C-alpha positions as CSV (number, residue, x, y, z in Angstrom):
1,X,-63.0,-33.6,-62.8
2,X,-66.0,-33.5,-60.4
3,X,-63.7,-32.1,-57.7
4,X,-62.3,-29.4,-60.0
5,X,-65.9,-28.4,-61.0
6,X,-67.0,-28.3,-57.3
7,X,-64.0,-26.1,-56.4
8,X,-64.8,-23.8,-59.3
9,X,-68.4,-23.5,-58.3
10,X,-67.5,-22.7,-54.7
11,X,-65.1,-20.0,-55.8
12,X,-67.7,-18.5,-58.1
13,X,-70.3,-18.4,-55.3
14,X,-67.7,-16.9,-53.0
15,X,-66.9,-14.2,-55.5
16,X,-70.6,-13.5,-56.0
17,X,-71.1,-13.2,-52.3
18,X,-68.2,-10.7,-52.1
19,X,-69.6,-8.6,-54.8
20,X,-73.1,-8.5,-53.2
21,X,-71.8,-7.7,-49.7
22,X,-69.5,-4.9,-51.0
23,X,-72.3,-3.5,-53.2
24,X,-74.9,-3.4,-50.3
25,X,-72.5,-1.8,-47.9
26,X,-71.6,0.9,-50.5
27,X,-75.2,1.6,-51.1
28,X,-75.8,2.0,-47.4
29,X,-72.9,4.4,-47.2
30,X,-74.1,6.4,-50.2
31,X,-77.6,6.8,-48.7
32,X,-76.0,8.0,-45.4
33,X,-74.0,10.6,-47.2
34,X,-76.9,11.8,-49.4
35,X,-79.1,12.3,-46.4
36,X,-76.5,14.2,-44.5
37,X,-75.5,16.4,-47.5
38,X,-79.2,17.3,-48.0
39,X,-79.6,18.0,-44.3
40,X,-76.5,20.3,-44.4
41,X,-77.9,22.1,-47.4
42,X,-81.2,22.7,-45.6
43,X,-79.5,24.1,-42.5
44,X,-77.5,26.5,-44.7
45,X,-80.6,27.6,-46.5
46,X,-78.8,27.6,-49.8
47,X,-77.7,25.2,-52.5
48,X,-74.0,24.9,-53.2
49,X,-73.0,23.2,-56.3
50,X,-69.7,22.2,-54.6
51,X,-71.5,20.0,-52.1
52,X,-72.9,17.9,-54.8
53,X,-69.5,17.8,-56.5
54,X,-68.1,16.2,-53.3
55,X,-70.8,13.6,-53.3
56,X,-70.5,13.0,-57.1
57,X,-66.7,12.4,-56.8
58,X,-67.3,10.0,-53.9
59,X,-69.9,8.1,-55.9
60,X,-67.7,7.8,-58.9
61,X,-64.8,6.7,-56.7
62,X,-67.0,4.0,-55.1
63,X,-68.3,2.7,-58.4
64,X,-65.0,2.7,-60.3
65,X,-63.2,1.3,-57.3
66,X,-65.6,-1.5,-56.7
67,X,-65.7,-2.4,-60.4
68,X,-61.9,-2.6,-60.8
69,X,-61.5,-4.5,-57.6
70,X,-64.1,-7.0,-58.7
71,X,-62.3,-7.4,-62.0
72,X,-58.8,-7.8,-60.7
73,X,-59.2,-9.0,-57.1
74,X,-62.4,-11.1,-57.0
75,X,-61.2,-12.9,-53.9
76,X,-60.7,-9.7,-51.8
77,X,-62.1,-8.9,-48.4
78,X,-65.6,-7.4,-49.1
79,X,-65.6,-5.2,-46.0
80,X,-62.4,-3.1,-46.3
81,X,-63.3,-1.0,-49.3
82,X,-66.9,0.0,-48.2
83,X,-65.7,1.0,-44.7
84,X,-62.8,3.0,-46.1
85,X,-65.2,4.8,-48.5
86,X,-67.8,5.3,-45.7
87,X,-65.4,6.9,-43.3
88,X,-63.8,9.1,-46.0
89,X,-67.2,10.2,-47.2
90,X,-68.2,11.1,-43.7
91,X,-65.0,13.1,-43.5
92,X,-66.0,15.1,-46.5
93,X,-69.3,16.0,-44.8
94,X,-67.4,17.1,-41.7
95,X,-64.9,19.2,-43.5
96,X,-67.6,20.8,-45.7
97,X,-69.5,21.6,-42.5
98,X,-66.5,22.9,-40.5
99,X,-64.2,24.5,-43.1
100,X,-65.8,24.7,-46.5
101,X,-62.8,26.2,-48.3
102,X,-60.8,23.1,-47.5
103,X,-63.5,20.6,-48.7
104,X,-62.7,21.0,-52.4
105,X,-59.0,20.2,-51.8
106,X,-60.0,17.2,-49.7
107,X,-62.3,16.0,-52.5
108,X,-59.4,16.2,-54.9
109,X,-57.2,14.3,-52.5
110,X,-60.0,11.6,-52.2
111,X,-59.9,11.1,-56.0
112,X,-56.1,10.8,-55.9
113,X,-56.2,8.4,-52.9
114,X,-58.8,6.1,-54.4
115,X,-56.6,5.9,-57.6
116,X,-53.5,5.2,-55.5
117,X,-55.3,2.5,-53.5
118,X,-56.4,0.8,-56.8
119,X,-52.8,0.9,-58.2
120,X,-51.4,-0.6,-55.0
121,X,-54.1,-3.3,-54.8
122,X,-54.2,-4.3,-58.4
123,X,-50.5,-4.1,-59.3
124,X,-49.3,-7.7,-59.1
125,X,-45.7,-7.0,-57.8
126,X,-46.5,-4.5,-55.0
127,X,-45.8,-6.9,-52.2
128,X,-42.7,-8.4,-53.8
129,X,-41.2,-5.0,-54.4
130,X,-41.8,-3.9,-50.8
131,X,-39.8,-6.9,-49.6
132,X,-37.1,-6.9,-52.3
133,X,-36.3,-3.2,-52.2
134,X,-36.7,-2.6,-48.5
135,X,-33.4,-0.9,-48.0
136,X,-34.0,1.4,-51.0
137,X,-37.4,2.3,-49.5
138,X,-35.8,2.9,-46.0
139,X,-33.2,5.1,-47.5
140,X,-35.9,7.1,-49.4
141,X,-37.8,7.4,-46.1
142,X,-34.8,8.7,-44.2
143,X,-34.0,11.2,-46.9
144,X,-37.6,12.4,-46.7
145,X,-37.2,12.9,-43.0
146,X,-33.9,14.7,-43.4
147,X,-35.4,16.8,-46.1
148,X,-38.3,17.8,-43.9
149,X,-35.9,18.8,-41.1
150,X,-33.9,21.0,-43.5
151,X,-36.6,22.3,-45.9
152,X,-39.7,21.8,-43.9
153,X,-42.5,24.3,-43.8
154,X,-45.9,24.8,-42.2
155,X,-48.8,25.7,-44.5
156,X,-50.6,27.6,-41.7
157,X,-47.8,30.2,-41.6
158,X,-47.9,30.4,-37.8
159,X,-44.6,31.5,-36.2
160,X,-42.8,28.7,-34.3
161,X,-45.2,26.1,-35.6
162,X,-43.8,22.6,-36.3
163,X,-42.3,22.5,-39.8
164,X,-43.7,19.0,-40.7
165,X,-44.5,19.6,-44.4
166,X,-42.6,19.8,-47.7
167,X,-44.1,22.3,-50.1
168,X,-44.3,22.3,-53.9
169,X,-46.1,25.5,-54.9
170,X,-49.5,25.3,-53.3
171,X,-49.3,21.6,-52.7
172,X,-48.0,20.4,-49.3
173,X,-47.1,16.9,-48.3
174,X,-46.3,15.5,-44.8
175,X,-43.5,13.0,-45.4
176,X,-44.1,11.2,-42.0
177,X,-47.3,9.7,-43.5
178,X,-45.3,7.9,-46.2
179,X,-42.5,7.1,-43.8
180,X,-44.8,5.2,-41.5
181,X,-45.8,2.8,-44.3
182,X,-42.2,2.5,-45.4
183,X,-41.0,1.6,-41.9
184,X,-43.7,-1.0,-41.4
185,X,-42.8,-2.7,-44.7
186,X,-39.1,-2.6,-43.9
187,X,-39.6,-4.0,-40.4
188,X,-41.9,-6.7,-41.6
189,X,-39.4,-7.8,-44.2
190,X,-36.4,-7.6,-41.9
191,X,-38.1,-9.3,-39.0
192,X,-39.4,-12.1,-41.3
193,X,-35.9,-12.6,-42.6
194,X,-34.5,-12.8,-39.0
195,X,-37.4,-14.8,-37.7
196,X,-35.4,-18.0,-36.9
197,X,-32.9,-16.0,-34.8
198,X,-35.6,-13.8,-33.2
199,X,-37.8,-16.6,-31.8
200,X,-35.6,-18.8,-29.7
201,X,-36.7,-21.2,-27.0
202,X,-36.4,-20.4,-23.3
203,X,-33.9,-22.4,-21.4
204,X,-36.6,-24.7,-20.1
205,X,-38.0,-25.1,-23.6
206,X,-41.5,-23.9,-22.5
207,X,-41.7,-20.5,-24.2
208,X,-40.2,-18.0,-26.5
209,X,-37.6,-15.3,-25.7
210,X,-36.1,-12.5,-27.8
211,X,-32.6,-13.0,-29.2
212,X,-30.2,-10.1,-28.3
213,X,-27.9,-10.6,-31.3
214,X,-26.7,-7.5,-33.1
215,X,-28.7,-8.5,-36.2
216,X,-31.9,-8.3,-34.1
217,X,-30.9,-5.2,-32.0
218,X,-29.9,-3.3,-35.2
219,X,-33.4,-2.3,-36.3
220,X,-34.4,-1.6,-32.7
221,X,-31.6,0.9,-32.3
222,X,-32.4,2.4,-35.8
223,X,-36.1,2.8,-35.0
224,X,-35.4,4.4,-31.6
225,X,-33.0,6.8,-33.3
226,X,-35.6,7.8,-35.9
227,X,-38.2,8.4,-33.3
228,X,-35.8,10.5,-31.2
229,X,-34.9,12.4,-34.4
230,X,-38.5,13.2,-35.1
231,X,-39.1,14.2,-31.5
232,X,-36.1,16.5,-31.1
233,X,-35.9,18.2,-34.5
234,X,-39.5,18.3,-35.5
235,X,-41.2,18.4,-32.0
236,X,-43.7,15.9,-33.4
237,X,-44.6,13.9,-30.3
238,X,-47.5,12.1,-31.9
239,X,-45.6,10.7,-34.9
240,X,-42.7,9.6,-32.6
241,X,-45.1,7.7,-30.3
242,X,-47.0,6.2,-33.2
243,X,-43.8,4.9,-34.9
244,X,-42.3,3.4,-31.8
245,X,-45.5,1.9,-30.4
246,X,-46.3,0.1,-33.7
247,X,-42.7,-1.0,-34.0
248,X,-42.6,-2.5,-30.5
249,X,-46.0,-4.3,-31.1
250,X,-44.7,-5.7,-34.3
251,X,-41.5,-6.9,-32.7
252,X,-43.6,-8.5,-30.0
253,X,-45.7,-10.3,-32.6
254,X,-42.4,-11.5,-34.3
255,X,-40.7,-12.6,-31.0
256,X,-43.5,-13.5,-28.6
257,X,-41.4,-12.0,-25.8
258,X,-43.1,-10.1,-23.0
259,X,-39.8,-8.3,-22.5
260,X,-40.5,-6.3,-25.6
261,X,-43.7,-4.8,-24.3
262,X,-42.2,-4.0,-20.9
263,X,-39.0,-2.4,-22.3
264,X,-41.0,-0.6,-24.9
265,X,-43.4,0.9,-22.3
266,X,-40.4,1.9,-20.1
267,X,-38.6,3.6,-23.1
268,X,-41.8,5.5,-24.0
269,X,-42.1,6.8,-20.4
270,X,-38.5,7.7,-20.2
271,X,-38.6,9.6,-23.5
272,X,-41.8,11.3,-22.4
273,X,-40.1,12.5,-19.2
274,X,-37.1,13.8,-21.1
275,X,-39.3,15.5,-23.6
276,X,-41.3,17.1,-20.8
277,X,-38.2,18.7,-19.4
278,X,-36.7,19.7,-22.7
279,X,-39.6,20.8,-25.0
280,X,-42.2,23.5,-24.0
281,X,-44.7,22.0,-26.5
282,X,-44.6,18.6,-24.8
283,X,-44.7,20.3,-21.3
284,X,-47.8,22.3,-22.4
285,X,-49.7,19.2,-23.6
286,X,-48.9,17.3,-20.4
287,X,-49.9,20.2,-18.2
288,X,-53.3,20.7,-19.9
289,X,-53.8,17.0,-19.9
290,X,-53.4,16.8,-16.1
291,X,-55.6,19.8,-15.3
292,X,-56.9,22.0,-18.2
293,X,-59.6,24.0,-16.2
294,X,-57.4,26.7,-14.7
295,X,-56.5,27.8,-18.2
296,X,-59.8,27.0,-19.9
297,X,-59.7,30.4,-21.7
298,X,-56.0,30.3,-22.5
299,X,-53.6,27.5,-23.3
300,X,-56.1,24.8,-22.6
301,X,-58.9,26.4,-24.6
302,X,-58.8,23.8,-27.4
303,X,-59.1,20.7,-25.2
304,X,-61.8,22.3,-23.0
305,X,-63.9,23.2,-26.0
306,X,-63.5,19.6,-27.2
307,X,-64.8,18.3,-23.9
308,X,-67.7,20.7,-24.0
309,X,-68.5,19.5,-27.6
310,X,-68.7,15.9,-26.4
311,X,-71.0,16.9,-23.5
312,X,-73.2,18.9,-25.9
313,X,-73.6,16.0,-28.3
314,X,-75.7,13.7,-26.0
315,X,-76.9,10.4,-27.2
316,X,-78.0,11.4,-30.7
317,X,-76.2,14.7,-31.3
318,X,-77.3,18.2,-32.2
319,X,-77.7,17.3,-35.9
320,X,-75.4,18.1,-38.8
321,X,-74.9,21.9,-39.0
322,X,-76.8,22.4,-35.7
323,X,-74.0,22.4,-33.2
324,X,-71.1,24.9,-32.5
325,X,-68.0,22.8,-33.0
326,X,-66.2,25.6,-34.9
327,X,-65.4,27.2,-31.5
328,X,-62.6,24.6,-31.3
329,X,-59.5,25.8,-33.1
330,X,-58.3,23.7,-36.0
331,X,-61.4,21.5,-35.5
332,X,-61.4,20.2,-39.1
333,X,-58.0,18.5,-38.5
334,X,-56.9,17.5,-35.0
335,X,-60.4,17.7,-33.4
336,X,-62.7,16.4,-36.1
337,X,-63.8,13.6,-33.7
338,X,-65.0,16.2,-31.3
339,X,-67.2,17.9,-34.0
340,X,-68.6,14.5,-34.9
341,X,-69.4,13.8,-31.3
342,X,-71.3,17.1,-31.0
343,X,-73.4,16.8,-34.1
344,X,-73.9,13.0,-34.3
345,X,-73.7,12.2,-30.6
346,X,-72.8,9.0,-28.9
347,X,-74.4,7.1,-31.7
348,X,-71.9,8.6,-34.2
349,X,-69.0,8.0,-31.8
350,X,-69.9,4.3,-31.5
351,X,-70.3,4.0,-35.3
352,X,-66.9,5.4,-36.0
353,X,-65.2,3.3,-33.3
354,X,-67.0,0.2,-34.6
355,X,-65.9,0.9,-38.2
356,X,-62.3,1.4,-37.2
357,X,-62.5,-1.7,-35.0
358,X,-63.9,-3.8,-37.9
359,X,-61.2,-2.5,-40.2
360,X,-58.4,-3.4,-37.7
361,X,-59.9,-6.8,-37.0
362,X,-60.3,-7.7,-40.7
363,X,-56.7,-6.7,-41.1
364,X,-55.5,-8.9,-38.3
365,X,-57.6,-11.8,-39.7
366,X,-55.8,-11.3,-43.0
367,X,-52.6,-11.6,-41.1
368,X,-53.7,-14.9,-39.5
369,X,-54.6,-16.3,-42.9
370,X,-51.1,-15.6,-44.1
371,X,-49.5,-17.4,-41.1
372,X,-47.3,-19.6,-43.3
373,X,-45.7,-16.5,-44.9
374,X,-44.1,-14.5,-42.1
375,X,-43.5,-11.3,-44.1
376,X,-47.1,-11.1,-45.2
377,X,-48.3,-11.8,-41.7
378,X,-46.1,-9.1,-40.2
379,X,-47.0,-6.6,-42.9
380,X,-50.8,-7.1,-42.5
381,X,-50.3,-6.9,-38.7
382,X,-48.2,-3.7,-38.9
383,X,-50.6,-2.0,-41.2
384,X,-53.6,-2.9,-39.0
385,X,-51.7,-1.7,-35.9
386,X,-51.0,1.6,-37.6
387,X,-54.7,2.3,-38.1
388,X,-55.5,1.1,-34.6
389,X,-52.8,3.1,-32.8
390,X,-53.3,6.3,-34.7
391,X,-57.0,6.2,-34.2
392,X,-56.7,5.5,-30.5
393,X,-54.1,8.3,-29.9
394,X,-56.3,11.0,-31.4
395,X,-59.7,9.7,-30.1
396,X,-58.4,9.3,-26.6
397,X,-56.4,12.6,-26.9
398,X,-59.4,14.8,-27.7
399,X,-61.3,13.1,-24.8
400,X,-58.4,13.9,-22.4
401,X,-57.8,10.2,-21.7
402,X,-54.2,10.5,-22.9
403,X,-52.1,13.6,-23.6
404,X,-52.9,15.2,-27.0
405,X,-50.5,14.1,-29.6
406,X,-51.7,15.9,-32.7
407,X,-52.0,13.0,-35.1
408,X,-54.9,12.9,-37.5
409,X,-57.9,10.6,-37.4
410,X,-57.6,8.2,-40.4
411,X,-60.0,8.9,-43.3
412,X,-61.9,11.5,-41.3
413,X,-59.5,14.4,-40.6
414,X,-58.6,17.0,-43.1
415,X,-55.2,16.3,-44.7
416,X,-54.3,15.1,-48.1
417,X,-51.2,13.2,-47.2
418,X,-53.0,11.5,-44.3
419,X,-55.9,10.4,-46.5
420,X,-53.5,9.2,-49.2
421,X,-51.5,7.1,-46.7
422,X,-54.7,5.6,-45.2
423,X,-56.0,4.5,-48.6
424,X,-52.6,3.0,-49.5
425,X,-52.8,1.0,-46.3
426,X,-56.3,-0.2,-47.4
427,X,-54.9,-1.1,-50.9
428,X,-52.2,-3.2,-49.3
429,X,-54.6,-5.0,-47.1
430,X,-56.9,-5.6,-50.1
431,X,-54.0,-7.1,-52.0
432,X,-53.1,-9.3,-49.0
433,X,-56.7,-10.5,-48.6
434,X,-56.9,-11.7,-52.2
435,X,-53.9,-14.0,-51.9
436,X,-54.5,-17.7,-51.7
437,X,-53.8,-19.2,-48.3
């Protein structure tokens, strides 16, 4: 009886510590947002009711979310939800600063995203359904992709722009955002089921090698086909690279074979070379990545203005509303990190990178804690790698460290479907973190 009582006391103290940590972090985030919204209002020299609506919706989401998570998932990770809310709130400030007409829609998507995160995190059968109905989900994802190829549109209305959205009236959704979660869940479930045949001993018994049986090669060929389909028909280089990179990393975690990383890198390079020859949009991005300066006022205008924004930011930035990031085309979406760099400086950049890094590390720690359950381990790993890879691609892209891919920065960029997908990932990680080891 004494042992049971001690265990109960330890759990109660742990839950209290979780609540306190989460609450303190949310308060710090709320203060940061309040100060920046006030600063933005001062710079504009007017008082917009909508700015306070954005902050109000964020506060309600933080309070309701924390309360429900405390009630239904007392053993959750205390860091995930505050970081998610902090980054998404910062994103609201950026979008309100850069493109005010879009801020109201992003605020609405934030409310929907928080609700979706809570449903995913609290619903007790979420993880079981992901594993049990993986083929149904995969079929649904492929149908979404095919539907986008046939019926896809672009809300911007630009001629020859990639048709990556499905429209329902005035609401547009990017199916690739849902597809990336579906594919990670499918691959985690499939690789977990095939785990004994994937991890086989080397001939000398000293290491692991990847089995080349058809059951193992099947999903590899399928994944490669989906990525090529996305690249050819939708000209979406960023999504194709994101999907395949995460898949190869997940396969490496499952197999422990270095051959996976080497072959994956070679396949990406080969696909890039073919795409460079076949698609003008890919050739354009490669050319301006190699040397943008000869066309600084033409085709490379966007990336050059991005680099100038980073240079103008300095250590501490120009201050919210004080810089000129709106010179960058589509700055509220693809180049929101550049705007953040100009107005919050190196300090802001380090803060965002640290937050994303902590989010990814906590996700990988959750994966390690589920090491006895291969599906849960692979799922947590895949979701964490999604956030890490997507963040790296866009951060490095706007800095010209890698070719620009056009993916969004999770939680910060404008885009309802991207925000919703990012919150669903957080909800799944919260659910995984609350499971008993």
